[in-house]
C-alpha positions as CSV (number, residue, x, y, z in Angstrom):
1,M,-16.2,-36.5,-30.8
2,H,-14.6,-38.6,-33.6
3,R,-14.3,-37.2,-37.1
4,V,-14.7,-39.8,-39.8
5,T,-14.7,-39.6,-43.6
6,L,-17.9,-41.0,-45.0
7,I,-18.0,-42.3,-48.6
8,P,-21.6,-43.2,-49.6
9,G,-20.5,-45.2,-52.7
10,D,-22.5,-46.5,-55.7
11,G,-25.5,-48.7,-56.2
12,I,-26.8,-49.8,-52.8
13,G,-24.0,-47.9,-51.1
14,P,-25.9,-44.8,-50.1
15,S,-28.8,-46.8,-48.5
16,I,-26.6,-49.2,-46.4
17,V,-24.3,-46.3,-45.4
18,D,-27.3,-44.4,-44.2
19,A,-28.4,-47.4,-42.3
20,T,-25.0,-47.8,-40.7
21,V,-24.8,-44.1,-39.7
22,R,-28.2,-44.4,-38.1
23,V,-27.3,-47.5,-36.1
24,I,-24.0,-46.0,-34.9
25,E,-25.7,-42.7,-33.8
26,A,-28.4,-44.7,-32.1
27,A,-25.7,-46.4,-30.1
28,G,-24.7,-43.0,-28.7
29,V,-21.3,-42.6,-30.5
30,K,-20.5,-39.0,-31.3
31,I,-19.1,-38.8,-34.8
32,Q,-18.7,-35.8,-37.1
33,W,-19.1,-37.3,-40.6
34,D,-17.2,-35.7,-43.4
35,T,-19.1,-36.9,-46.5
36,V,-17.3,-37.1,-49.8
37,E,-18.1,-38.8,-53.1
38,A,-16.0,-41.3,-55.0
39,G,-16.7,-43.9,-57.8
40,M,-19.5,-43.5,-60.3
41,A,-21.1,-40.6,-58.4
42,A,-17.8,-38.7,-58.5
43,I,-17.5,-39.5,-62.3
44,D,-20.8,-37.9,-62.9
45,K,-20.0,-34.8,-60.8
46,F,-16.2,-34.3,-61.1
47,R,-15.2,-36.6,-64.0
48,D,-12.9,-38.3,-61.7
49,P,-13.6,-41.5,-59.7
50,L,-11.3,-40.5,-56.9
51,P,-11.3,-36.7,-56.5
52,L,-8.6,-35.0,-54.5
53,N,-11.0,-34.0,-51.7
54,V,-11.5,-37.7,-50.9
55,I,-7.8,-38.2,-50.5
56,E,-7.4,-35.0,-48.4
57,S,-10.4,-35.9,-46.1
58,I,-8.9,-39.4,-45.3
59,K,-5.5,-37.9,-44.8
60,T,-7.0,-35.5,-42.3
61,N,-9.3,-37.9,-40.5
62,K,-7.2,-41.0,-40.7
63,I,-10.3,-43.2,-40.8
64,A,-13.1,-43.8,-43.2
65,L,-16.3,-45.7,-43.6
66,K,-17.0,-46.6,-47.2
67,G,-19.9,-47.9,-49.1
68,P,-19.3,-50.2,-52.1
69,L,-17.8,-48.6,-55.2
70,T,-18.4,-50.0,-58.7
71,T,-15.4,-51.2,-60.7
72,P,-16.1,-51.5,-64.4
73,I,-15.4,-55.0,-65.7
74,G,-12.8,-55.4,-68.5
75,S,-12.6,-51.7,-69.3
76,G,-13.0,-48.2,-67.9
77,F,-11.2,-46.8,-64.8
78,R,-9.2,-48.9,-62.4
79,S,-10.7,-50.0,-59.1
80,V,-11.0,-47.0,-56.7
81,N,-10.9,-49.5,-53.8
82,V,-7.4,-50.7,-54.9
83,A,-6.3,-47.1,-55.5
84,L,-7.3,-46.1,-52.0
85,R,-5.4,-49.1,-50.5
86,K,-2.3,-48.1,-52.4
87,E,-2.6,-44.4,-51.7
88,F,-2.7,-44.9,-48.0
89,D,-0.6,-48.1,-47.9
90,L,-3.5,-50.0,-46.3
91,Y,-1.5,-53.2,-46.4
92,S,-3.7,-55.4,-44.2
93,N,-7.2,-56.4,-45.2
94,V,-9.0,-58.1,-42.3
95,R,-12.1,-60.1,-43.2
96,P,-13.8,-62.1,-40.4
97,A,-16.3,-64.8,-41.1
98,H,-18.6,-65.4,-38.1
99,S,-21.8,-67.5,-37.8
100,F,-25.0,-65.9,-36.5
101,E,-27.7,-67.9,-35.0
102,G,-30.9,-67.9,-37.1
103,V,-29.0,-67.4,-40.4
104,P,-29.4,-70.3,-42.9
105,A,-25.9,-71.6,-43.6
106,R,-24.1,-74.8,-44.3
107,Y,-22.3,-74.7,-41.0
108,K,-22.8,-73.4,-37.5
109,D,-20.4,-71.8,-35.1
110,I,-17.8,-70.7,-37.7
111,D,-15.4,-68.1,-36.3
112,L,-12.4,-67.5,-38.6
113,V,-10.5,-64.5,-39.8
114,I,-8.8,-64.0,-43.2
115,V,-5.8,-61.6,-43.2
116,R,-5.1,-60.6,-46.8
117,E,-2.1,-58.8,-48.1
118,N,-3.6,-55.7,-49.7
119,T,-1.2,-53.8,-51.8
120,E,1.1,-56.2,-53.8
121,E,0.9,-59.2,-56.1
122,F,-1.6,-59.2,-59.1
123,Y,-3.6,-56.3,-57.7
124,A,-0.6,-53.9,-57.9
125,G,-1.9,-52.8,-61.3
126,I,1.2,-53.6,-63.3
127,E,-0.3,-54.9,-66.6
128,H,-0.3,-54.0,-70.2
129,Y,-1.0,-55.3,-73.7
130,I,2.1,-56.7,-75.4
131,D,1.2,-56.0,-79.0
132,P,-0.5,-53.2,-80.9
133,S,-3.5,-55.4,-81.9
134,R,-4.2,-56.2,-78.2
135,S,-4.2,-59.9,-78.8
136,A,-2.2,-60.7,-75.7
137,A,-1.8,-59.1,-72.3
138,E,0.5,-59.4,-69.4
139,T,0.0,-58.9,-65.6
140,I,3.0,-58.9,-63.3
141,G,2.5,-60.0,-59.7
142,I,5.0,-58.4,-57.3
143,V,5.8,-60.1,-53.9
144,T,8.4,-58.4,-51.7
145,R,10.0,-59.6,-48.6
146,S,9.1,-56.4,-46.7
147,G,5.4,-56.7,-47.8
148,S,5.3,-60.4,-46.9
149,E,6.9,-59.7,-43.5
150,R,4.5,-57.0,-42.4
151,I,1.3,-58.8,-43.4
152,I,2.4,-62.1,-41.9
153,R,3.6,-60.4,-38.7
154,Y,0.2,-58.5,-38.6
155,A,-1.6,-61.9,-38.7
156,Y,0.4,-63.3,-35.8
157,K,0.0,-60.2,-33.7
158,Y,-3.7,-60.2,-34.4
159,A,-3.9,-63.9,-33.4
160,R,-2.1,-63.2,-30.1
161,K,-4.1,-60.0,-29.3
162,H,-7.4,-61.8,-29.9
163,G,-6.6,-65.1,-28.2
164,R,-6.4,-67.1,-31.4
165,K,-4.6,-70.4,-31.4
166,K,-3.4,-71.0,-35.0
167,V,-2.3,-69.2,-38.1
168,T,-2.5,-70.9,-41.5
169,T,-0.4,-69.5,-44.3
170,V,-1.9,-70.1,-47.8
171,H,0.3,-70.1,-50.9
172,K,1.0,-71.7,-54.2
173,A,4.8,-72.2,-53.7
174,N,4.7,-75.6,-55.5
175,I,4.1,-73.8,-58.8
176,L,4.9,-70.1,-58.1
177,K,8.3,-71.0,-56.7
178,Y,9.7,-67.5,-56.4
179,T,6.8,-65.3,-55.4
180,G,4.9,-68.1,-53.5
181,G,8.2,-69.4,-52.2
182,L,9.2,-66.1,-50.9
183,F,5.9,-65.6,-49.1
184,L,6.1,-69.1,-47.6
185,D,9.8,-68.7,-46.5
186,V,8.9,-65.5,-44.7
187,S,5.9,-67.1,-43.0
188,R,8.0,-69.9,-41.7
189,E,10.6,-67.5,-40.4
190,I,8.1,-65.4,-38.5
191,G,6.1,-68.3,-37.3
192,K,9.1,-69.4,-35.2
193,Q,9.0,-66.1,-33.4
194,Y,5.5,-66.9,-32.0
195,P,5.9,-70.3,-30.2
196,D,2.6,-69.8,-28.4
197,I,0.7,-69.9,-31.7
198,K,0.3,-73.1,-33.8
199,T,1.5,-72.6,-37.4
200,E,0.8,-74.4,-40.6
201,D,0.7,-73.8,-44.3
202,K,-1.5,-75.0,-47.1
203,I,-1.5,-74.8,-50.9
204,I,-4.4,-72.7,-52.2
205,D,-6.3,-75.3,-54.0
206,N,-6.2,-77.7,-51.1
207,M,-7.1,-74.9,-48.8
208,A,-10.3,-74.1,-50.7
209,M,-11.3,-77.8,-50.5
210,Q,-10.5,-78.0,-46.8
211,M,-12.5,-74.9,-46.0
212,V,-15.5,-76.3,-47.7
213,T,-15.2,-79.8,-46.1
214,N,-14.0,-78.8,-42.6
215,P,-13.8,-75.1,-41.9
216,Y,-13.5,-75.7,-38.1
217,Q,-9.9,-76.6,-38.4
218,F,-9.0,-73.0,-39.2
219,D,-8.6,-69.9,-37.1
220,V,-6.5,-67.0,-38.6
221,I,-5.7,-67.4,-42.3
222,V,-3.0,-65.2,-43.9
223,T,-2.4,-65.1,-47.6
224,T,-1.5,-63.0,-50.6
225,N,-3.8,-60.5,-52.3
226,L,-5.6,-62.6,-55.0
227,F,-5.9,-65.7,-52.9
228,G,-7.2,-63.6,-49.9
229,D,-9.9,-62.0,-52.1
230,I,-11.2,-65.4,-53.3
231,L,-11.0,-67.2,-49.9
232,S,-12.8,-64.4,-48.1
233,D,-15.8,-64.7,-50.4
234,L,-15.7,-68.5,-49.9
235,A,-15.6,-68.0,-46.2
236,S,-18.7,-65.7,-46.3
237,G,-20.5,-68.4,-48.2
238,L,-19.9,-70.7,-45.2
239,V,-21.8,-68.4,-42.8
240,G,-24.7,-67.2,-44.9
241,G,-23.4,-65.0,-47.7
242,L,-21.7,-61.6,-48.4
243,G,-24.5,-59.8,-46.7
244,L,-22.8,-60.6,-43.4
245,A,-19.2,-60.0,-44.5
246,P,-17.4,-56.9,-43.2
247,G,-13.9,-55.9,-43.9
248,A,-11.2,-53.5,-42.6
249,N,-8.3,-52.1,-44.5
250,I,-5.5,-51.2,-42.1
251,G,-2.3,-49.2,-42.6
252,Y,0.2,-47.4,-40.4
253,D,-1.5,-44.0,-40.7
254,A,-5.1,-44.7,-41.9
255,A,-7.9,-47.3,-41.9
256,I,-10.9,-47.7,-44.2
257,F,-13.9,-49.9,-43.2
258,E,-16.2,-51.4,-45.8
259,A,-18.5,-54.3,-46.7
260,V,-16.9,-57.1,-48.6
261,H,-19.7,-57.2,-51.2
262,G,-20.1,-55.0,-54.3
263,S,-22.5,-52.2,-55.2
264,A,-25.3,-54.4,-56.5
265,P,-26.7,-51.8,-59.0
266,D,-29.6,-54.2,-60.0
267,I,-31.2,-53.6,-56.6
268,A,-30.1,-50.0,-55.9
269,G,-32.9,-47.8,-54.7
270,K,-35.3,-50.7,-54.2
271,N,-35.0,-51.0,-50.4
272,L,-33.8,-54.6,-50.7
273,A,-30.2,-54.5,-49.6
274,N,-29.0,-56.3,-46.5
275,P,-27.3,-53.6,-44.4
276,C,-25.5,-56.0,-42.0
277,A,-22.1,-56.3,-43.7
278,L,-21.6,-52.5,-43.5
279,I,-23.0,-52.3,-40.0
280,L,-20.6,-55.0,-38.9
281,A,-17.8,-53.0,-40.6
282,G,-19.0,-50.1,-38.5
283,V,-18.6,-52.4,-35.5
284,M,-15.0,-53.0,-36.6
285,M,-14.4,-49.3,-37.0
286,L,-15.8,-48.6,-33.5
287,H,-13.4,-51.2,-32.0
288,H,-10.6,-49.4,-33.9
289,L,-11.7,-46.1,-32.3
290,G,-11.8,-47.5,-28.8
291,E,-15.6,-47.4,-28.6
292,E,-15.8,-51.0,-27.3
293,S,-19.1,-50.8,-25.5
294,A,-21.0,-49.3,-28.4
295,A,-19.4,-51.9,-30.8
296,E,-20.5,-54.8,-28.6
297,R,-24.0,-53.4,-28.2
298,I,-24.4,-53.0,-32.0
299,E,-23.1,-56.5,-32.7
300,N,-25.5,-57.9,-30.1
301,A,-28.4,-56.0,-31.6
302,V,-27.6,-57.4,-35.1
303,S,-27.3,-60.9,-33.6
304,A,-30.7,-60.6,-31.9
305,V,-32.4,-59.4,-35.1
306,L,-30.8,-62.2,-37.1
307,K,-31.7,-64.8,-34.5
308,E,-35.4,-63.8,-34.4
309,G,-35.5,-63.8,-38.2
310,K,-38.6,-61.7,-38.4
311,S,-37.1,-58.4,-39.7
312,V,-34.5,-59.6,-42.2
313,T,-33.9,-58.9,-45.9
314,K,-34.7,-61.2,-48.8
315,D,-31.2,-62.8,-49.0
316,L,-31.8,-64.1,-45.5
317,K,-35.5,-64.9,-45.6
318,P,-36.8,-65.1,-49.2
319,A,-40.4,-66.1,-48.1
320,V,-41.3,-63.1,-45.9
321,P,-38.6,-60.5,-46.1
322,V,-38.5,-56.9,-45.0
323,G,-36.6,-54.0,-46.6
324,T,-33.3,-52.3,-45.7
325,T,-35.1,-49.6,-43.7
326,Q,-37.2,-52.0,-41.7
327,M,-34.2,-54.2,-40.8
328,T,-32.3,-51.1,-39.8
329,E,-35.1,-50.0,-37.6
330,A,-35.3,-53.4,-36.0
331,I,-31.6,-53.3,-35.1
332,I,-32.0,-49.8,-33.6
333,A,-35.0,-51.0,-31.6
334,K,-32.8,-53.8,-30.1
335,L,-30.2,-51.2,-29.2
336,R,-32.8,-49.2,-27.2
């Protein structure tokens, strides 16, 4: 029996979390869920977007499945997602982009993984106004050698473990000569230690263009925090959208699994949300827990439902969609 912290989240979070729990339990995995609230739901109840009991639960269980949490734009509290990554030093954000047969997309047979540094650079939260009238603001992006070393080494180890052939480091060292330069220097040093894996580097703007024009040339992509956030959304667009984009936040002592997409409050409670991104994050979590058979069965069930195209949500089939509940039930039926 595994014990996992469960954070329902905001907006569509509770509905897709419920869907994911149902699918995992239908696969026969025994999990004791420790349900805690964070984000807007916690603000309403505890006046704190990240209550202490959430931190304590993850410290105890070492693993969490999290629904999307709303981050106010331009004001309000800081991102709870970022706070959790910093609290548990979840330095590696792994975001695969994988094509599914039957899903309308610009490309077929895409299979790439973005490994994003998760705790440093412009997401470190070091920012302030520089004058009393708030007419100018400053954000400081911190890139350290130790932070660069561990995320780049993680990418190479991931590539070797999963039989990947190439690692591409993405940077902006032509302009950001110190921060980008440090990241690139470390990448080249570590790349030499993995002669069995092809290494290359690309400047971020060229990388974005190359991913759109020929994504097949890439395998594992490692980059800094901001660039990784942007490129992973771009990658999801290549395979059919954020509804199919899972993510894992990995540290030395804890791991949190989530969908890449946001809380979509405009469709909350309407039975419209695509549950696949979080279900696939659940698959990543099961692999992490050593539940390989169940993980493969769930992914195969999701693939089968997507391939048939009969029981999929509006983002995948606008003409004749089904709701979140119906798609979940279709996936469970394939499992059985």
